[in-house]
RODO-2510 file (C-alpha; in nm, 4 decimals, decimal comma):
residues 389
     n   res          X          Y          Z
     1     x     1,9128     0,2328   -10,3141
     2     x     2,1619     0,3102   -10,0294
     3     x     2,2821     0,6609    -9,9397
     4     x     2,6283     0,5827   -10,0925
     5     x     2,4886     0,4604   -10,4120
     6     x     2,2768     0,7618   -10,4602
     7     x     2,5613     0,9790   -10,3809
     8     x     2,7750     0,8128   -10,6417
     9     x     2,4685     0,8507   -10,8939
    10     x     2,4221     1,2099   -10,8359
    11     x     2,7770     1,3268   -10,8326
    12     x     2,8592     1,0859   -11,1284
    13     x     2,5672     1,2397   -11,3325
    14     x     2,6706     1,5934   -11,2387
    15     x     3,0249     1,5340   -11,3066
    16     x     2,9738     1,3964   -11,6583
    17     x     2,7675     1,6905   -11,7606
    18     x     3,0146     1,9230   -11,5902
    19     x     3,2997     1,7695   -11,8058
    20     x     3,0791     1,7902   -12,1068
    21     x     3,0297     2,1671   -12,0654
    22     x     3,3920     2,2415   -11,9942
    23     x     3,6623     2,0060   -12,1027
    24     x     3,5083     1,9206   -12,4426
    25     x     3,3798     2,2653   -12,5229
    26     x     3,6838     2,3550   -12,7293
    27     x     3,6577     2,0582   -12,9483
    28     x     3,3216     2,1391   -13,0216
    29     x     3,2937     2,5084   -13,0827
    30     x     3,6652     2,5949   -13,1830
    31     x     3,6092     2,5788   -13,5535
    32     x     3,3055     2,8000   -13,5389
    33     x     3,4563     3,0515   -13,3100
    34     x     3,7590     3,0850   -13,5369
    35     x     3,5505     3,1609   -13,8356
    36     x     3,3234     3,3971   -13,6235
    37     x     3,6274     3,6059   -13,4627
    38     x     3,8757     3,5640   -13,7425
    39     x     4,1366     3,4208   -13,4626
    40     x     4,3410     3,1048   -13,5256
    41     x     4,2486     2,7926   -13,3536
    42     x     4,5686     2,7788   -13,1798
    43     x     4,5245     3,1347   -13,0439
    44     x     4,1715     3,0330   -12,9281
    45     x     4,3075     2,7051   -12,7457
    46     x     4,5282     2,9348   -12,5469
    47     x     4,2105     3,0340   -12,3634
    48     x     4,1558     2,6719   -12,2456
    49     x     4,5281     2,6388   -12,1427
    50     x     4,4485     2,9618   -11,9360
    51     x     4,1554     2,7898   -11,7679
    52     x     4,3671     2,4881   -11,6758
    53     x     4,6380     2,7003   -11,5099
    54     x     4,3616     2,9010   -11,3069
    55     x     4,2383     2,5554   -11,2159
    56     x     4,5687     2,4551   -11,0921
    57     x     4,6467     2,7530   -10,8903
    58     x     4,3055     2,7589   -10,7254
    59     x     4,2885     2,3844   -10,6543
    60     x     4,4799     2,3990   -10,3167
    61     x     4,2853     2,6666   -10,1773
    62     x     3,9699     2,4977   -10,2880
    63     x     4,0804     2,1773   -10,1068
    64     x     4,1549     2,3550    -9,7837
    65     x     3,7930     2,5189    -9,8037
    66     x     3,6285     2,1697    -9,8555
    67     x     3,8297     2,0121    -9,5672
    68     x     3,6944     2,2963    -9,3410
    69     x     3,3252     2,3247    -9,4588
    70     x     3,2608     2,0136    -9,6827
    71     x     3,2039     2,0062   -10,0573
    72     x     2,8245     2,0345   -10,1198
    73     x     2,8247     2,4337   -10,1316
    74     x     3,1589     2,4237   -10,3108
    75     x     3,0372     2,1961   -10,5968
    76     x     2,7401     2,4065   -10,6159
    77     x     2,9203     2,7108   -10,6407
    78     x     3,1154     2,5642   -10,9223
    79     x     2,7957     2,5064   -11,1198
    80     x     2,7249     2,8812   -11,0793
    81     x     3,0642     2,9879   -11,1793
    82     x     3,0738     2,7782   -11,4816
    83     x     2,7287     2,8763   -11,6053
    84     x     2,8723     3,2574   -11,5485
    85     x     3,1677     3,1643   -11,7520
    86     x     2,9903     2,9969   -12,0318
    87     x     2,7407     3,2891   -12,0466
    88     x     3,0192     3,5591   -12,0767
    89     x     3,1891     3,3333   -12,3490
    90     x     2,8644     3,3478   -12,5536
    91     x     2,8062     3,7233   -12,5078
    92     x     3,1502     3,8692   -12,5194
    93     x     3,2558     3,8966   -12,9168
    94     x     3,6467     3,9720   -12,8706
    95     x     3,9296     3,7688   -12,7989
    96     x     4,0068     3,9432   -12,4704
    97     x     3,6673     3,8546   -12,3764
    98     x     3,7062     3,5037   -12,4824
    99     x     4,0457     3,4696   -12,2436
   100     x     3,8413     3,6321   -11,9569
   101     x     3,5764     3,3870   -11,9885
   102     x     3,8198     3,0788   -11,9711
   103     x     3,9678     3,2381   -11,6716
   104     x     3,6508     3,2517   -11,5043
   105     x     3,5796     2,8873   -11,6040
   106     x     3,9120     2,7941   -11,4736
   107     x     3,7900     2,9072   -11,1424
   108     x     3,4622     2,6942   -11,2060
   109     x     3,6465     2,3990   -11,2750
   110     x     3,8659     2,4164   -10,9515
   111     x     3,5344     2,4423   -10,7593
   112     x     3,3256     2,1859   -10,9694
   113     x     3,5273     1,8915   -11,1219
   114     x     3,6867     1,5631   -11,0159
   115     x     3,9147     1,7243   -10,7395
   116     x     3,6381     1,8798   -10,5715
   117     x     3,3972     1,5900   -10,6415
   118     x     3,6397     1,3300   -10,4753
   119     x     3,7218     1,5761   -10,1773
   120     x     3,3533     1,6052   -10,1320
   121     x     3,2973     1,2091   -10,1153
   122     x     3,5997     1,1850    -9,8884
   123     x     3,4593     1,4246    -9,6482
   124     x     3,1384     1,2499    -9,6351
   125     x     3,2442     0,8715    -9,6286
   126     x     3,6178     0,8806    -9,5172
   127     x     3,8135     0,5688    -9,5568
   128     x     3,5002     0,4129    -9,7271
   129     x     3,5212     0,6384   -10,0172
   130     x     3,6693     0,4023   -10,2754
   131     x     3,3529     0,2276   -10,4219
   132     x     3,1767     0,5737   -10,4388
   133     x     3,4720     0,7265   -10,6257
   134     x     3,4829     0,4403   -10,8576
   135     x     3,0982     0,4736   -10,9507
   136     x     3,1649     0,8423   -11,0219
   137     x     3,4434     0,7867   -11,2588
   138     x     3,2424     0,5106   -11,4028
   139     x     2,9742     0,7365   -11,5242
   140     x     3,1982     1,0114   -11,5947
   141     x     3,3581     0,7761   -11,8511
   142     x     3,0643     0,8795   -12,0686
   143     x     3,1563     1,2458   -12,0721
   144     x     3,3958     1,2094   -12,3610
   145     x     3,1606     1,0131   -12,5871
   146     x     2,8789     1,2674   -12,5097
   147     x     3,0996     1,5926   -12,5333
   148     x     3,2763     1,5040   -12,8629
   149     x     2,9311     1,4340   -13,0259
   150     x     2,7822     1,7585   -12,9588
   151     x     2,9243     1,9118   -13,2814
   152     x     2,5454     1,8524   -13,4254
   153     x     2,4358     2,1057   -13,1637
   154     x     2,6677     2,3744   -13,2839
   155     x     2,5456     2,3185   -13,6436
   156     x     2,1832     2,3342   -13,5357
   157     x     2,1693     2,6419   -13,3342
   158     x     2,5112     2,8103   -13,3412
   159     x     2,8307     2,8143   -13,0986
   160     x     2,6755     3,1169   -12,8850
   161     x     2,3642     2,9316   -12,8301
   162     x     2,5198     2,5916   -12,7603
   163     x     2,7157     2,7875   -12,4802
   164     x     2,3775     2,9137   -12,3470
   165     x     2,2529     2,5864   -12,3398
   166     x     2,5636     2,4460   -12,1625
   167     x     2,5121     2,7240   -11,9115
   168     x     2,1489     2,6378   -11,8508
   169     x     2,2562     2,2634   -11,7851
   170     x     2,4745     2,3870   -11,4953
   171     x     2,2142     2,6104   -11,3612
   172     x     1,8810     2,4134   -11,4077
   173     x     2,0150     2,0643   -11,3773
   174     x     2,3603     2,0258   -11,1732
   175     x     2,2976     2,3153   -10,9325
   176     x     1,9575     2,1698   -10,8032
   177     x     2,1021     1,8173   -10,7936
   178     x     2,4126     1,9227   -10,5811
   179     x     2,2140     2,1362   -10,3418
   180     x     1,9158     1,8789   -10,2933
   181     x     2,0767     1,5495   -10,3123
   182     x     2,4492     1,5767   -10,1701
   183     x     2,4459     1,5899    -9,7929
   184     x     2,5946     1,8428    -9,6124
   185     x     2,9305     1,7550    -9,4147
   186     x     2,9794     1,8397    -9,0601
   187     x     3,2417     2,1015    -9,0166
   188     x     3,5939     1,9496    -8,9544
   189     x     3,6998     1,9767    -8,6004
   190     x     4,0539     2,1737    -8,5669
   191     x     4,3325     1,9283    -8,5696
   192     x     4,4956     1,8433    -8,2506
   193     x     4,8680     1,9453    -8,2105
   194     x     5,1519     1,7038    -8,1120
   195     x     5,4384     1,7790    -7,8707
   196     x     5,6027     1,9953    -8,1415
   197     x     5,2979     2,1904    -8,2208
   198     x     5,2482     2,0289    -8,5571
   199     x     4,8789     1,9889    -8,6705
   200     x     4,7746     1,6111    -8,6485
   201     x     4,6828     1,6004    -9,0140
   202     x     5,0287     1,7359    -9,1167
   203     x     5,2384     1,4661    -9,2805
   204     x     5,5151     1,3251    -9,0827
   205     x     5,8535     1,3991    -9,2187
   206     x     5,9167     1,0374    -9,3074
   207     x     5,5874     1,0234    -9,5516
   208     x     5,6689     1,3508    -9,7427
   209     x     5,8580     1,1472    -9,9843
   210     x     5,5508     0,9544   -10,0621
   211     x     5,3567     1,2603   -10,1378
   212     x     5,6063     1,4009   -10,3546
   213     x     5,6392     1,0756   -10,5521
   214     x     5,2468     1,0672   -10,5773
   215     x     5,2472     1,4224   -10,7121
   216     x     5,4987     1,3408   -10,9548
   217     x     5,3221     1,0314   -11,0636
   218     x     5,0010     1,2030   -11,1312
   219     x     5,1901     1,5083   -11,3169
   220     x     5,3737     1,2636   -11,5460
   221     x     5,0408     1,0785   -11,6269
   222     x     4,8625     1,3837   -11,6828
   223     x     5,1282     1,5464   -11,9269
   224     x     5,1284     1,2225   -12,1216
   225     x     4,7348     1,1906   -12,1522
   226     x     4,6946     1,5494   -12,2697
   227     x     4,9719     1,5455   -12,5141
   228     x     4,8736     1,2304   -12,6585
   229     x     4,5190     1,3184   -12,6786
   230     x     4,6023     1,6406   -12,8778
   231     x     4,8487     1,4777   -13,1024
   232     x     4,7069     1,1120   -13,1279
   233     x     4,5783     1,1112   -13,4994
   234     x     4,9132     1,2497   -13,6067
   235     x     5,1246     1,0048   -13,4049
   236     x     4,9175     0,7061   -13,5124
   237     x     4,9379     0,7789   -13,8857
   238     x     5,3123     0,8647   -13,8306
   239     x     5,3390     0,4856   -13,7590
   240     x     5,1698     0,3958   -14,1004
   241     x     4,8189     0,3756   -14,0098
   242     x     4,5406     0,5222   -14,2288
   243     x     4,3270     0,7862   -14,1097
   244     x     4,0356     0,5303   -14,0864
   245     x     4,2618     0,2866   -13,9044
   246     x     4,3892     0,5338   -13,6453
   247     x     4,0524     0,6553   -13,5800
   248     x     3,9253     0,3022   -13,5370
   249     x     4,2136     0,2066   -13,2970
   250     x     4,1684     0,5132   -13,0761
   251     x     3,7976     0,4727   -13,0501
   252     x     3,8728     0,1732   -12,8300
   253     x     4,0218     0,3955   -12,5620
   254     x     3,6766     0,5158   -12,4222
   255     x     3,5203     0,1775   -12,3698
   256     x     3,8556     0,0268   -12,2324
   257     x     3,8290     0,2962   -11,9784
   258     x     3,4766     0,2327   -11,8780
   259     x     3,5399    -0,1534   -11,8946
   260     x     3,8392    -0,0939   -11,6400
   261     x     3,6224     0,0996   -11,4152
   262     x     3,3352    -0,1731   -11,4245
   263     x     3,5765    -0,4394   -11,3369
   264     x     3,7086    -0,1989   -11,0409
   265     x     3,3451    -0,1626   -10,9325
   266     x     3,2685    -0,5226   -10,8935
   267     x     3,6165    -0,6903   -10,8099
   268     x     3,8096    -0,3842   -10,6365
   269     x     3,7133    -0,5071   -10,2900
   270     x     3,9139    -0,7956   -10,3432
   271     x     4,2546    -0,6007   -10,4450
   272     x     4,4401    -0,3255   -10,2770
   273     x     4,4163     0,0166   -10,4275
   274     x     4,7869     0,0279   -10,4477
   275     x     4,8109    -0,2975   -10,6423
   276     x     4,5499    -0,1878   -10,8888
   277     x     4,7400     0,1515   -10,9297
   278     x     5,0480    -0,0410   -11,0078
   279     x     4,8967    -0,2497   -11,2661
   280     x     4,7252     0,0360   -11,4338
   281     x     5,0580     0,2405   -11,4213
   282     x     5,2411    -0,0605   -11,5839
   283     x     4,9999    -0,1173   -11,8627
   284     x     5,0564     0,2094   -12,0445
   285     x     5,4326     0,1476   -12,1156
   286     x     5,3755    -0,2213   -12,1804
   287     x     5,1166    -0,1136   -12,4405
   288     x     5,3420     0,1447   -12,6236
   289     x     5,6129    -0,1193   -12,6012
   290     x     5,4112    -0,3815   -12,7647
   291     x     5,2908    -0,1464   -13,0485
   292     x     5,6541    -0,0345   -13,1232
   293     x     5,7749    -0,3984   -13,1565
   294     x     5,4967    -0,4851   -13,4188
   295     x     5,2024    -0,5328   -13,2266
   296     x     4,8520    -0,4254   -13,2944
   297     x     4,7401    -0,0536   -13,2463
   298     x     4,4225    -0,2010   -13,0880
   299     x     4,6223    -0,3837   -12,8195
   300     x     4,8007    -0,0435   -12,7619
   301     x     4,4680     0,1437   -12,7350
   302     x     4,3213    -0,0828   -12,5111
   303     x     4,6107    -0,1020   -12,2656
   304     x     4,6035     0,2877   -12,2888
   305     x     4,2365     0,3018   -12,2236
   306     x     4,2420     0,0508   -11,9181
   307     x     4,5405     0,2243   -11,7604
   308     x     4,3825     0,5598   -11,7879
   309     x     4,0594     0,4279   -11,6262
   310     x     4,2377     0,2845   -11,3575
   311     x     4,4647     0,5781   -11,2934
   312     x     4,1700     0,8271   -11,2772
   313     x     4,0364     0,6232   -10,9805
   314     x     4,3764     0,6023   -10,8172
   315     x     4,3742     0,9926   -10,8125
   316     x     4,0845     0,9823   -10,5633
   317     x     4,1716     0,7011   -10,3746
   318     x     4,5504     0,6725   -10,3066
   319     x     4,5716     0,9937   -10,1157
   320     x     4,2961     0,8736    -9,8794
   321     x     4,4792     0,5062    -9,8583
   322     x     4,8209     0,6454    -9,7932
   323     x     4,7642     0,9624    -9,5758
   324     x     4,3888     0,8972    -9,4193
   325     x     4,0817     1,1051    -9,4281
   326     x     4,2030     1,4043    -9,2367
   327     x     4,3451     1,6774    -9,4508
   328     x     4,2407     1,4704    -9,7664
   329     x     4,0684     1,7556    -9,9687
   330     x     4,3839     1,9847    -9,8984
   331     x     4,6041     1,7024   -10,0321
   332     x     4,4093     1,6566   -10,3367
   333     x     4,4160     2,0333   -10,3989
   334     x     4,7937     2,0129   -10,3564
   335     x     4,8447     1,7467   -10,5919
   336     x     4,6157     1,8923   -10,8440
   337     x     4,8380     2,2085   -10,8765
   338     x     5,1342     2,0570   -11,0571
   339     x     4,9284     1,8083   -11,2474
   340     x     4,7141     2,0744   -11,3931
   341     x     5,0076     2,3037   -11,4785
   342     x     5,1822     2,0246   -11,6641
   343     x     4,8536     1,9467   -11,8432
   344     x     4,8149     2,3008   -11,9616
   345     x     5,1756     2,3006   -12,0872
   346     x     5,2264     1,9605   -12,2235
   347     x     5,0415     1,9703   -12,5589
   348     x     5,2450     2,2903   -12,6608
   349     x     5,5707     2,1659   -12,5434
   350     x     5,5529     1,8359   -12,7308
   351     x     5,4135     1,9990   -13,0510
   352     x     5,7697     2,0658   -13,1988
   353     x     5,8727     1,7029   -13,1243
   354     x     5,5741     1,5691   -13,3252
   355     x     5,6592     1,8073   -13,6023
   356     x     6,0203     1,6948   -13,6342
   357     x     6,0660     1,3434   -13,4703
   358     x     5,9322     1,0096   -13,6197
   359     x     5,6229     0,9209   -13,4476
   360     x     5,8070     0,6144   -13,3113
   361     x     6,0467     0,8206   -13,1145
   362     x     5,7694     1,0395   -12,9528
   363     x     5,5721     0,7409   -12,8580
   364     x     5,8774     0,5671   -12,7115
   365     x     5,9363     0,8659   -12,5151
   366     x     5,5850     0,8608   -12,3733
   367     x     5,6124     0,4886   -12,3003
   368     x     5,9478     0,5648   -12,1202
   369     x     5,7801     0,8592   -11,9240
   370     x     5,4999     0,6064   -11,8359
   371     x     5,7598     0,3650   -11,7016
   372     x     5,9183     0,6243   -11,5004
   373     x     5,5599     0,7139   -11,3462
   374     x     5,5325     0,3440   -11,2605
   375     x     5,8689     0,3606   -11,0715
   376     x     5,7234     0,6474   -10,8658
   377     x     5,4554     0,4217   -10,7325
   378     x     5,6896     0,1185   -10,6866
   379     x     5,8211     0,2319   -10,3371
   380     x     5,4952     0,2449   -10,1989
   381     x     5,3624    -0,0976   -10,2875
   382     x     5,4331    -0,2343    -9,9322
   383     x     5,3379     0,0809    -9,7241
   384     x     5,0754     0,0044    -9,4578
   385     x     4,7508     0,1938    -9,5454
   386     x     4,6730     0,4923    -9,3295
   387     x     4,2987     0,4212    -9,3912
   388     x     4,0924     0,1029    -9,4452
   389     x     4,1745    -0,0116    -9,7946
***
């Protein structure tokens, strides 16, 4: 096994467990917590939104830290902070404690999830990061299937005990693997200055538009994905599908995501990252349009899954390709800030529309937003890569 394959395996495995014990916690325990605390699920889900907000505001600072020092210790700190948040959530019986726990979890998520993982890979491998990032997202595609299926553990031992087990996973599995098997990156040398005193890793003024468009693209995609995931069953049934038919169609999204990443793993070297990203971005509005024009919900679900699988890879790869390895982690953190803020707000903002609009109107709006996101990438199609693609 090569060093890069081992890095992809270790980070992919630990990222899968990190997402299972963070992003999928609310769906697993929210019913039991609501019954235990006497609080509504909507009020409790506000804690998760709080974590996303903290994650977003912390991300730029974490990115700069990884650029300066490397990511191994940052990922390890993430596992420790996530464990502390889970332990606090299990121990504190009040609603205030619930929100404080999720705030702490937000710090751990900024330190320990995809943005920090991609930044760590970028610091270690530079322009050769793409295959390793693909490998990590390929394994990470299993997180949803594992995370959503953990309800049996809550039924078996209770929600507090489930959180204790999740904390132990971060401390006893992820933390040792990150410290022992992820190499330490050499500290990055200070960036040289140009004739105007600007750091060499600062974006030239002529490239700022690309960075802004990239941040807008990922923010739109994040808002759409989160909003749809929360309201997907209601929207699909609003189109006339039965509950079983909606669940059956939506179940195709996960395998489609993984399938797209498998194809990228084997054939990505033959296609530029920008071309792949454009294809992924366009598939989503095409899938929505096909369904609204009378096509199969299964076709829509497959298009949605393939698109999401590709765009997750693009989030780690495109900033490296367009802007190069120097300052890569900082730029990931800067992009993560608006992305996570809209991710926190989107489900709540779209909820009134889902309640009063026909499902076809809401899905049409999602498809239109997806096309706008595609247009954000289109001007970069022929931009010469800053790093080897």
